[in-house]
N, C-alpha and C positions, 0 to 999 in steps of 0.2 A: 439620481437616486433621491427619493423623498426622505426627509428626516424621520427618524425612528426613536420611540421612546422604549427605554429599558435596555437589556443587553442583547445586542445583536450579533449573529455569528455568520461569518462568510467562510464558505467551503470552497476551496479550489479543487481541480480535478474531480468535480462533482459528478461526472458521468463514468468515471473509472470504477475499478474493482471494489477498492475500499471507499472512495467518495461517495458513490451511489448508495452503498449500504449505510454510511453515516447519514446521509441526507434522509434516507427512509427512517433511520431511528430517531433523528431529531424532530422531524414532523410528526411521526406517531407518538412521541413522548409529550406533545404538546406544546413544543416550542414554536411560536409563531413569528419569530424574527430571524428567519433563516434565508440567508441569500446563496444561491449556487452560481459559481463562476464557471461558464462554459466557453469553449473555444470553437464550437460549431453549432449553428442552430439545428441542424440534423440530429446531432447527438442530444440535444436539449430536449428532444420529444418524449424521451423516457422519463423525464422529470415533470412532464405536464399533469400527470394525475395528481400531483400534490398541489392542491388549489391555494394553500397558504404560502407556498414557496415563491420567492422573488427570484428571478432568473436574470443574470446580467452577463454579457459577452465580456470576455477579458482575453486581449491578445497580448502575449508578453512583449511583442515588438512595438506595442502602441502605449507608451507611458499613460496617455489620457485614459485609456480603458482602465489601466490599474488603479489610477487615482479615483475614478468614478466608482469602481467595484468597492474600495475600501473607505468610501465616504461614509462617516457615521457607523463604523464597524467597531464593536468592542473586542471581538475574539476572532482570531484567524486560524482555520485549519489549512496549514500550508503543505500542499502535495504538489511537487513539480514533476514534470515528465522527466524519465531516464535519459539523459543526453549530456553531451559535452557542455551545454550551457546552463546545467543545473545551477552553478554558483552565480552566475551572472543574473538568472532570473530570480533566485532567492534574494539576491541583494537589492534588485529593484523593488520586490514585494516587501522586504522588510523596511527599507528607507521609507516607502509610502505609508507603511503601517506606523512608523515612528512619527511621521509628520500628522498622521490622524489620531495619535494617543491612543493606539490599539492597547488593551490591557493585558492580553494573553495571546501567544502564538503557540499552537500545538504543532508540531512539525512532524510529518511521516518521514523517518529517516530509514536506516537499515541495520539490521544486526550485523556487527562487524564493522561499523563506522569508526570503532575506535581502535581496530587492528592494525598493527604495524608490520609490514608494509600494507597488509591488506589487499584491497582491489580497487580498481579504478572508481566504481560508483561509491563505494564506501568513503574513499577519501574525499570525493565531491560533497557527499552528505556531511562529512566531518567539517570541511570548510563552511558549508552552509550553516551548520549549527555554531561555528565560531562566529559567523556574521550576527547571528541573532543574539548570542551572548553578549557581544560588543555593543548591540543596539541598546541594551538597558531595558528591554521589554521583557516581562516574566514569560517563561517559556515552559514547556514540557516536550521532550523528545521521545516519540515512540519508535523503537527500533525493532521491526518485526523480522522473524525469519522468513524462509521461503513460503510462498502462499500455496495452500493446497489448491486454490483455484486455478493455478498455473497448468495443472493437469487437464483442466478444461480448456483454458484459453490458448494454450501453446502445444498440448498433446492431444486434445480432443479428437481432431480429425484422423490422426493415425489409430487411435484407440478404436474409434468407430469403423473406419474402413479396413485396418489391417489386425486388429485385436492385439496392438502392440504399441509400446512408445519407446523411442530411441533417444538416449541420452549418454553423455560421457561421464557418468557419475561414479563408475566402479561399484564398490559395495558400501559406500559412504553412508553413515547413519545421519539423518537430518530430522529436526524436531519441527516438522511442518505446521504451520499455523494457518487457521481458518481465517480468511479476511473478515468474515462476520464478527470474529472475535476482537480483531483490531479495530473495527468500527465501533464496536460496543465499548472498548475502553477509551477510545476517542470521545465518544458521546459523554461518558461519565466525566471525563476530565473537563470538557467544554461546559458542562452544565451544573456541576455541583460546585456550591460556594465553599471556601476554604482554601488554605495554602498548602494542604498536604502534598499536592503534586507539582508545586512551583519549582522551577528550575531544577527539574529531575530528568533523568534519562532512564526509560524501561526497555529492556530487551523483552519481547513478546514472542513466546513459542506456544506450539501445541503441547499436549500432556505427555508425549511419547517421542522417542526417537525411532525412525523406520528407515531401512534401506529401501532403494527402489523396486528390489525383488519383493520385498514385504508389501509395499504399495500395490504392486501387480497382484498379489495374492489377495488383498482386500478387495480391489476393483473386480477381480474374477468372481469372488463371492457374492458381491452385491449385484453384479450385472448377469450372473448366470453363464457367463462365457469365459473361456481361458484367455485371460489378457497376459501378455509377456512383456517384460523389461528386456529390452536389447542394449547392452553396453557397448557404446561405439567409441571410436577414436575421436579426438578432437578435430582432426582434419574432416571427418565425415559430418561431424556436428556443424561444424562451419558451414560445409556445403548445404547442408539441409536448412540451416537457418537463413542463408543467402537465398536459396530457392524460395523460401516462404516470404521474402521481401524485407527481411530485417536488415537494418543498416550496419556499417561497419564497426560503429562505436558500440551499438548494442551488443553485437557478436563478440568483440573483444572482452566486453565487461562480462558477458555470461561465461566466457571461457576461464577468466580469472576467477569467477564464483565457483565454478566447478572444481578449480583447483583448491580453493578454500574448503569446499565440502570434502573433497577426497582426503584433505589433511586433518579432517576431523573437527574443523572449528564451528561446524553448524549443528553439533549434536548436544549442545548445551539446553537443558529445559529449565523454564522458570514458572512460577505460579502467579504471575502478574495479572493474568486475565481474572483469576479467581479473587485475587486481593482486591482489584480495583471494582469488579462487576458483581462480586458476591457468588458467581457460579463457576463450575469447572469449565475449563476449555474444551472446545468441541474436538472429539477424537477423529482420526482419519476415516474410521469405519462410519461414524455419523454423516461426516461430509459425503463420502461416496453413496450413502443411502439418499441423502438429500438432493444430489445432483445425479442420480442414476440415468436420468433421461437424457442427460448430455452426453453420456457414453454410448447411447444406442442409435 
């Protein structure tokens, strides 16, 4: 990678739900020192329209690609895939960031990372957070609640094909957050000067708590069809996720998360989006309106 002048930002997970929105925001805001780290050249195609964006390949199992991606980077948006290797991957990235004198790490964590005993993914996020704290690099931890976009990415097909979605959530109330809001918060933290966000952790939620039955009502209203929420057993949920090709670790983590939801730990709401971006967080009704074609 060539030497850059000014403040340069590396976005990992740049083709994912949050990462792609963050890249879009950074580029459109006029930031011209943005590098997107991708794992697959095929996935990188969606980033090609951004002419000022530099794209690098990063393979977490190849240290030289991590070193190359972080060369001359000032700020790192750290998004690691949900897997059992999350802590090891984070450790490699943070160590390379320390060697390259990175000035800020903005880590995408998860709401509930500080819960005890919490859930597997949360505990791994907490361990990764501790690695960053111990590195001495200034940081901001973003801990979002469940993404509204999960209804597209994980339940979209059954909503389209069967007018229903199937989850073991009971009547749990959850403060779902739009991934676009998470990206907006990340963009502000990465680009605004000052120390107000340094070494802080933010729980990021939507503006209201909703049960999945209420979600179904909103989706019904926006699509013009009757969408149903079917509360299923954990056993059926495991079978369904397995059929969709999800791995055992991901499935187990999801089941633990649903236990957290049913216990009421995901019903907290915060005003972090408004505090940092200056506008209110996106409602589920607005999300459903914006994504209505994904449910048809």
